[in-house]
N, C-alpha and C positions, 0 to 999 in steps of 0.2 A: 292829361285828361283827354280822352275820346269821345269823338261825338259820333252817333250815327246818323248817316246820311241815306236816307231811302230815295230810289230811283237816281243814283248817280249817276248811270250810264246814259241817260236821258241826254237830250238838248239843255236846258237849263241846269240839271244836277250837275253833269259834267263840268260846264263852263264855271260853276259856283264852287265844286272840288276842288277843283286848279286854283281859284281866286283865293278859296279859303286856307288852303295848305302855303299859299305863298304869304298870305296876310300874319298868319298865327303860327311861327316856328316852334311854339309851344305845345301844338294841339296836334292831333292825328285824329284820322277818318276812317271809320269803318263804313264802306261804300256797300249798299245792300241792294241790291235791284234783280229783279226777277227775269231780265233780258228778254223781254217780251219784243214784239216786232220792232218797236222806238228806242228800245236799249241796245247800245252798240258799244262794245268795248274799242272799237277804233279812236271812238271818241276820248278815250283814255289811254292810248297807246305811249304815251309819252310820261305815265304813272306807274307804269308794269313794277319797275322796280324803286319806287321812292319808297322812303324808309318810314315814312309817316301815313303811306294810304294802302289800306287793305280792302282787296275785292272778296265781297261775298256773292255770292247767286242765291237768292231765296225770294219767297214771295211774301207780301204783308200781311195775308189773311192767314199762313201758317205761323200758327200763335206759337208753337214751340219754338220756331227758328227764331221768331221775333224773339222770345223771352229770353233766348242764349244771347243772342248779339246785344238787344238791348241792355241784357245785364252786363256787358262789359264795355258799354258806354256812359255817359254822366249827362249827355243830353242828346236831343234830335233833331233834324233839321228836315221835314218831311215834303220830300216831290213827289214821290210816286204815285202815278192816279193814271188812268184812261182818261186820255185828255182830247180827242179830236171830236166835234160834235157829229160829223158825219157817222162816224162809226155808234156813237150813243144812239141816235135814231134808229139803226140797224140792230143793234144787239143792246138794249138800255139795262139788261139784267147784268150784265159783266160789268157796266160803269158802278153800278150799287156794291155789288160785291168788292169791288178793288177801292172806290173813293170811299166808301161809307164803312163797309165790315172792315178793310182794312186799317182803316183810320181809326177803328174803335180798338182793333186788335193792337196797334201801336201805343195809343195813349194809357190803354191798362198796365201795357208793359213799362212806359215810361213811370207811371205812377208807382208801382211796386218797385221800381228800382231807384227811386226819388231822384229823377232828371231834374237836372237846374234850370233847363229850359226846352220848352217844345213849340218849336216854328212852325206853325202851319201853311204851307204854302197855296194859296188859294188865286181864284180870279177876278176880274171885273165882272164878268158874266153873271156874277150871282145876284148883282141890280137888275139884271134886265136891261130892257132898250131906253133910251131916253132922246128925243129929238132936239131938246134943247138944255143949256145948263149942265152941270155937272152934277155926279153923285159923291157926298161926303160919307165917311165912316158910319153916320147915324142912319142912312137912307135904309127903309125898308129893303128887305130881299123877295125878289120877284123873276127867278130863272124860268128860262123859256126852254131848255133842251135837258134832255134827261142828263147830259153831261152838268151843265149847270147847277143842274137840280140836285146831282150825287155830291157836286162842292159844296153847295150851300148845306147839305145835311152834315158832311164832314166838318163844318165851320162851327155848327152850333153844336157838334159833340165835342170838339175841342173846347169850345167856350164853358159847355157847361162842366168839363173835367177842372176847369179853374175855379168855377164859382162854388162846386162841390167839393171838390177834393184838396184846391189850393194848387194843382200843378201849374207850373208858370207858363202857361200857352201865350204865345204872341201869334197874331194872323196878320199875315200880309195878303193885299190883293192887287194884282198887279195886271196892266192891260197887254196887248198881244207884245210879245217878244220876236226878236228877229235878230241875227247874227250868226256866227258860224257854227259847223256841227247840227243844225236843225233838221229834222228827219225833213225829206222833201215831199211828205204829202201836204206839208203847210203851206201856205198861199206863197210868200217870198220865193223860197227854195224851189217850189215847183214851178214857178213862174221863170225864174233862172235858168232851170235847166233844161226845162222844154225850149226857151227861147234860143238856148245855146244850140239845140238839136232842129232848131226849126220846125219844132212841131207848135200844133196850135194852143193856146192858153185860154182853158175854159173858166169863164167869169159868171157866178151865179147871178141872174136876173139882169138888171140893168147897171149892175156894179156900183151902185151909188151908197153902199152901207159903208159906215164910217168906222174907222177904230183909230185908237191911239196906240202909236208904236213905240216900245221901248226899248232899246238896244241891251241884250241879254248882260253884258259886264255892269251896266248902270244898274240892272236888276239884282246882279249879284252884290255890289256893292250896297244896296239898301238892305237886302237879305244881312248881309254881315253886321250893318248896324243895328239891326233888330237883333241879331243872335246876342250882341254885346250891351246893347242900350233900350231895348225895347221893354216897354213897361207891360210885366202881364196881365193879362184879360184884355188887352188893347188891340184893335184894328187899327191897320195902316194901307192906304192906299198907295201905289206904286204905280206912278204914269210917268209917260216919256214925252206928253204933250205936243205929242208928234200927230194931230189930227190929220187923217186923209182918206178920202174913199178907197175903194179897192180898184176901181179904176185908174185912179190918179196914180196908186202907188204901181200898177202896172204898166202906166205908159211911162213912169219914171223909169222902170228897170230897163225898157224895150230902148230909151233913149240912151242910156248908159252902155247898153249893149251894141247901139246901133242896127236894132232890126226892128222890121217894120211894124206899125199898129194893126196890121191886115192880119199878123197870126191871132189877135184877139177874138175869141169865140165867146158870145153869149148864151149859156145853158139854161135849163129850168130852174129856177130857184129853190133852195132846199125848205122843207117844212119848218115853221117857227123862227126862220131868219130874222134875228135881230137887227133893226137898222143902225143902230148908232150905241155904242158904249162909249161912256166918257165920265172919268174919273177926276176928283180933286186931290191930287198930290201935297197939299199943303199942310197937312199935320206932322208928316214925316220930314216934309223941309224944314218946319219949323221946332221940333222935337229933337231931331237928331241931325241936323244941318246938310241932309242929303239933297243934290239936285243932280239930275241926268247931264253929264256930260258929251254926250253924244247928240248933236243936230241931227235930224232925221234924213236928211239928205245927204250929209257927207255919210253919215251910219251908213247908208244904204249903198252908197256906194262903195264903202269897204267891203260890205257883205257882199256884193258882185264880183269884187276881185277875188275874195276869199273862194267862192265857189268855181270861178276861172282857174283859179290856181290848184283847185285840188280835185280834180275831176274823177281821180281815182276812187277816194272817197265817198262820193255822189253817186259813182257807177256800182261799186260795189252795193250799195244801199239799196239803189232802184234795181236792182237786178236781184237782191237777194243774195248775191256771193258773199256779204260779208259774217252770212249766221254758219257758213260752210269752214270760216276761218277759225271761229272760236276755238275749237278743241285742238287743232293742230299747232296754236300760238300761244293759248292762256290754259290749256289744259281742262276748257270748261266746254260740256257737250252742248251745242245749239238746242 
């Protein structure tokens, strides 16, 4: 059986592909990624010659390409998305095209080819902000940014394909991920790499916005369980229960690296910045026996060490040099 994994050269997708292949020796992966700014084949260097991993460069809004590769698979795990809130504020139409239109193309192809499972990877940001308490899966959607609104739209489309056509859709809504291979414009790798270079660390507003941090490998484990055991038509929150303010996270990283807090620089807050994300993951714990295995502090320490040990990886990403390596190493034009 082959599984179509979209966005499998990105941060979470690449970690999942590696995890999934290890856990399922009888399954193969068609890794479908458009290699936009955050898609990086360096993330998959150890899988270049893997007999059950096939990389295909493609755009999920390209109906013909999706038709071809969905037809070669029996299930879909859908990571591919524009995912950076700041970028969505500058170019919202791109997020609608990729996250909504692209998901619609994939759902239609999965339905035509009778896919046995369609896992829609979503985000806790679709619920909006909550100053106290936690959102469960029945909470109303109240997205604040073009990014989260586009993901909410994609979720509703996916659910409609289950209700109308019987497509076995399962939706996961995760909290903020961290770990190896994360694109350095995201907060934790940005802070680590800036701190290593002794350059200022930009923090939005007062830095007291709260996020729940989930190690990417715990997320991969949860998605793997949803792929095999999630109930079609159901939504599952996946949270690491590692609540912390942005300022606290930055200070932790500085302490791990032995760098001064004087590097912290507060900058103007971004528009529509949600104050607190908070989800309750009890459903997936109860129904599928999942629980995060990484404590946030130890997971953060491991992540800092990974970036310290892999300067070539993040330097190529930050300079754009990784784009020039594609065609030479993989035969894929950047």
